[in-house]
C-alpha positions in Angstrom: 4.0 10.8 -38.2 0.2 10.5 -38.7 -1.8 7.6 -40.1 -2.5 9.7 -43.2 1.2 10.2 -43.9 2.0 6.5 -43.2 -0.8 5.5 -45.6 0.6 7.9 -48.3 4.1 6.5 -47.8 2.9 2.9 -48.3 0.5 3.7 -51.2 -2.4 2.3 -49.2 -5.7 3.7 -48.0 -5.9 5.0 -44.4 -8.6 2.4 -43.6 -6.3 -0.4 -44.8 -3.4 0.9 -42.7 -5.6 1.3 -39.6 -7.1 -2.2 -39.9 -3.6 -3.7 -40.4 -2.3 -2.0 -37.3 -5.3 -3.2 -35.3 -4.9 -6.8 -36.5 -8.2 -7.1 -38.4 -8.6 -10.5 -40.0 -9.6 -9.2 -43.4 -6.1 -7.8 -44.0 -3.5 -10.1 -45.6 -0.6 -11.2 -43.4 2.0 -9.7 -45.8 0.2 -6.4 -45.9 0.0 -6.3 -42.1 3.7 -7.1 -41.8 4.6 -4.4 -44.3 2.5 -1.8 -42.5 3.9 -2.7 -39.1 7.4 -2.6 -40.4 6.9 0.9 -41.9 5.2 2.2 -38.8 8.2 1.1 -36.6 10.7 2.5 -39.0 9.0 5.9 -39.4 8.1 6.2 -35.7 4.4 6.1 -36.0 2.5 5.9 -32.7 -1.3 5.5 -32.6 -3.3 8.4 -31.1 -4.2 7.5 -27.5 -7.4 9.4 -27.7 -8.5 7.6 -30.9 -7.6 4.2 -29.6 -9.5 4.8 -26.4 -12.6 6.0 -28.4 -12.4 3.0 -30.6 -12.2 0.5 -27.8 -14.8 2.2 -25.6 -12.5 1.9 -22.6 -11.4 4.9 -20.5 -7.7 4.0 -20.0 -7.4 6.0 -16.8 -7.4 4.6 -13.3 -8.6 6.7 -10.3 -7.0 6.8 -6.9 -8.8 8.8 -4.3 -6.4 9.7 -1.5 -7.7 8.4 1.9 -8.9 11.4 4.0 -6.4 12.0 6.8 -6.0 14.6 9.4 -3.1 16.9 9.0 -1.7 15.6 5.7 -2.8 13.8 2.7 -0.4 11.0 2.1 2.1 8.8 3.9 5.4 7.3 2.6 3.9 3.8 2.1 1.1 5.1 -0.1 3.7 7.1 -2.0 5.6 4.0 -2.9 2.4 2.1 -3.8 1.4 4.9 -6.1 4.9 5.0 -7.7 4.6 1.3 -8.5 1.0 1.6 -9.8 1.9 4.6 -12.1 5.0 2.8 -13.5 2.9 -0.3 -14.4 0.1 1.7 -15.9 2.5 3.7 -18.0 3.9 0.5 -19.6 0.4 -0.1 -21.0 -0.2 3.6 -21.9 -2.7 3.9 -19.1 -2.9 7.0 -16.9 -3.3 7.4 -13.2 -5.6 10.1 -11.8 -5.0 10.9 -8.2 -7.7 12.9 -6.5 -7.8 14.5 -3.1 -10.9 14.8 -0.9 -12.1 18.4 -0.7 -13.0 19.7 2.8 -16.6 18.8 3.6 -16.7 15.9 1.2 -15.9 12.2 1.6 -14.1 9.7 -0.7 -17.3 8.1 -2.0 -18.5 11.5 -3.2 -15.3 12.1 -5.1 -15.5 8.6 -6.6 -19.1 9.2 -7.7 -18.1 12.5 -9.4 -15.2 10.9 -11.3 -17.5 8.1 -12.5 -20.2 10.5 -13.6 -17.7 12.7 -15.4 -16.4 9.6 -17.4 -12.9 10.4 -16.4 -11.9 7.0 -15.1 -12.3 3.4 -16.2 -11.5 1.8 -12.9 -10.3 2.5 -9.3 -7.7 1.4 -6.8 -8.7 1.6 -3.2 -6.1 1.6 -0.4 -6.1 1.6 3.4 -9.3 -0.5 3.5 -11.5 -0.3 6.5 -13.1 -3.3 8.2 -16.5 -2.1 6.9 -15.6 0.1 4.0 -18.3 2.4 2.3 -16.0 2.9 -0.7 -16.0 -0.8 -1.4 -19.8 -1.0 -0.9 -20.2 1.9 -3.4 -17.9 0.5 -6.0 -19.5 -3.0 -5.8 -22.9 -1.3 -6.7 -21.4 1.0 -9.3 -20.3 -1.8 -11.5 -17.0 -0.1 -12.3 -13.8 -2.3 -12.2 -11.7 -1.8 -9.1 -8.9 -3.5 -7.1 -8.3 -3.0 -3.4 -4.9 -2.8 -1.8 -6.0 -4.6 1.4 -9.3 -6.3 2.3 -12.5 -5.7 4.2 -13.9 -8.2 6.7 -16.1 -9.5 3.8 -13.8 -9.7 0.8 -15.4 -12.5 -1.2 -16.7 -10.7 -4.3 -14.0 -8.2 -5.5 -10.4 -8.1 -6.5 -7.7 -7.4 -3.9 -4.0 -7.8 -3.1 -3.1 -7.9 0.6 -0.4 -8.8 3.0 -1.0 -11.5 5.7 -0.9 -8.9 8.4 -1.9 -11.2 11.2 0.9 -13.7 10.4 3.4 -10.8 10.1 2.7 -9.7 13.6 2.8 -13.2 15.0 6.2 -13.5 13.4 7.4 -10.1 14.8 6.1 -11.0 18.3 7.7 -14.4 18.2 11.0 -12.8 17.2 10.9 -10.5 20.2 9.9 -13.3 22.5 12.7 -15.4 21.1 15.2 -12.6 21.9 14.0 -12.8 25.5 11.4 -10.0 25.7 8.4 -10.5 28.0 7.3 -6.9 28.5 6.2 -5.8 25.0 4.3 -2.6 24.3 2.2 -2.3 21.1 1.6 1.0 19.2 -1.4 0.2 17.0 -3.2 2.2 14.3 -6.9 3.0 13.8 -8.8 -0.2 14.7 -11.3 0.7 12.0 -8.6 0.0 9.4 -8.5 -3.7 8.6 -4.7 -4.0 8.5 -4.4 -2.3 11.9 -7.0 -4.7 13.3 -5.3 -7.7 11.9 -1.8 -6.7 13.1 -3.1 -6.1 16.6 -4.8 -9.6 16.6 -1.5 -11.1 15.4 0.4 -9.5 18.3 -2.2 -10.6 20.9 -2.6 -14.1 19.6 1.2 -14.7 19.6 1.6 -13.4 23.1 -1.3 -15.5 24.3 0.2 -18.6 22.6 3.3 -18.2 24.7 1.3 -17.6 27.9 2.5 -14.0 28.3 -0.3 -11.7 29.4 -0.2 -8.1 28.0 -0.4 -5.2 30.4 -3.3 -3.1 29.2 -1.1 0.0 29.8 1.2 -1.3 27.1 -1.6 -1.3 24.4 -2.1 2.0 22.5 -4.5 2.3 19.6 -5.0 5.2 17.2 -1.3 5.9 16.7 -1.2 6.9 13.0 1.8 9.2 12.6 5.2 10.0 14.1 3.9 12.7 16.5 1.3 10.4 18.0 4.0 7.8 18.4 6.2 10.3 20.3 3.4 11.1 22.7 2.6 7.4 23.3 6.2 6.6 24.0 6.5 9.5 26.4 3.5 8.1 28.3 5.0 4.6 28.3 8.2 6.0 29.8 6.2 7.5 32.7 5.0 4.1 33.7 6.6 2.6 36.8 7.3 -0.6 34.8 8.7 0.0 31.4 8.4 -2.3 28.3 11.6 -3.7 27.1 10.4 -3.7 23.5 7.9 -1.7 21.4 6.1 -3.3 18.4 4.7 -0.7 16.0 2.0 -0.9 13.4 4.0 0.9 10.7 7.6 2.1 10.1 6.4 5.7 10.4 5.1 5.0 13.9 8.3 3.1 14.7 10.5 5.9 13.6 8.5 8.3 15.8 9.0 5.9 18.7 12.8 5.8 18.1 13.0 9.5 18.1 11.0 9.8 21.3 13.2 7.2 23.0 16.4 8.9 21.9 15.1 12.3 23.1 14.4 10.7 26.5 18.0 9.4 26.7 17.1 5.8 26.0 19.5 3.7 23.9 17.4 2.1 21.2 18.3 -1.5 20.6 20.0 -2.1 23.9 17.7 -0.6 26.5 14.5 -0.7 24.6 14.0 -2.6 21.3 11.7 -1.4 18.4 10.2 -3.2 15.5 8.1 -1.6 12.7 6.2 -2.8 9.6 6.5 -1.7 5.9 10.2 -1.9 5.0 10.4 1.8 4.0 13.9 3.0 2.9 14.0 5.6 5.7 14.0 2.7 8.2 17.4 1.7 6.9 18.7 5.3 6.9 18.1 6.0 10.6 20.4 5.0 13.5 20.1 2.3 14.7 18.6 0.8 11.6 15.0 -0.3 12.0 14.1 -3.9 12.4 10.9 -4.3 10.4 8.5 -6.7 8.7 9.1 -5.8 5.1 6.5 -5.7 2.4 7.7 -4.9 -1.1 5.6 -1.8 -1.7 6.9 -1.1 -5.2 6.1 -4.7 -6.2 2.7 -4.4 -4.6 2.0 -1.3 -6.6 3.2 -2.9 -9.9 1.0 -6.0 -9.3 -2.1 -3.9 -8.4 -1.5 -1.9 -11.6 -1.5 -5.1 -13.6 -4.6 -6.4 -11.8 -6.7 -3.3 -12.3 -5.9 -3.1 -16.1 -6.9 -6.8 -16.4 -10.1 -6.1 -14.5 -10.9 -3.1 -16.6 -10.3 -4.9 -19.9 -12.4 -7.9 -18.8 -14.9 -6.8 -16.1 -16.8 -10.1 -16.2 -13.7 -12.2 -15.5 -13.1 -13.8 -12.1 -11.7 -11.6 -9.3 -8.0 -12.0 -8.7 -7.4 -12.3 -4.9 -3.7 -12.4 -3.8 -2.3 -12.8 -0.3 1.5 -12.1 0.1 3.6 -12.5 3.2 5.9 -10.0 4.8 9.5 -11.0 5.7 11.5 -10.0 8.8 14.4 -7.6 8.1 16.7 -7.6 11.1 18.7 -4.4 11.9 20.0 -2.8 15.0 16.8 -1.6 16.7 15.9 -5.0 18.2 18.1 -7.1 20.4 17.8 -9.1 23.6 16.6 -7.1 26.6 19.0 -5.1 28.7 20.2 -6.6 31.9 20.4 -3.0 33.4 17.0 -1.5 34.0 16.0 1.7 32.2 15.4 4.8 34.4 12.0 6.4 34.0 11.3 10.1 33.5 10.7 10.5 37.3 14.0 9.1 38.2 13.0 5.6 39.2 13.9 2.3 37.5 12.0 -0.5 35.9 
């Protein structure tokens, strides 16, 4: 059903029908109602391309996958993207996901998309403490929303989780269970969320007066394989941790697999806590105790935020801070009374 056929059906000019559908004030209310009723009955849908041309807004949001070694995307980002795409689709907007070619960086890809006119806004994820992507987008003038923050986040739109509080809560939970020897598998300290989560862990331990053994602190653990290696090294120590707090669920699942491979019973001999609330954390055995963030809801909300920002670039920046909640499963319990044997045959 085209606008020409709809106009012929109604006995009106195409211009009148078009102006009625777009709520122009010079069209009588009865005419507008008649046109809308016929459009609904006959299944007329406006041309997306024509609507975009008329409004002067490119109804496509760009998402440049953060450059990562070995693979392009992680489960958390996949859930975020699913929520974003769902929300954009409800408003007939599109999501353009771009990878970073070898030898390029994310800023170069963003610049190319802007120059080509393919996007009307951006979503930025996995924000760094000092992020060149944010600096570039600030100067470009294109609307954008960050999933996360930088250290200076005063002048752009973002949605973030209170990462520091989440890891204070997770550490307090372990201490409340009776753990005093807690290891921490942290991420890339250049990523703001990883920096905040480590600070939460350290501040909670300090507030309880429990010094952290430097050998229990591991940074740069960004995937399951790195987690397995870190756990193997922890098990070689003469004094084992009784619990391992992990920067993400992916890292926590790697830690669980490494412990099980070493013959350690997770949840009774060594406890593990993650962060994200990914579905696979519930599927493993024992189930993963985790700080849960609703990634699908985060994606939906970011989708709404970026559309609002693109439609009204001069409006105030929306800045939203949500809290993670503790989801208790079988991987974290009070420490074992029987010491765990290390890989060399000793005990801790």
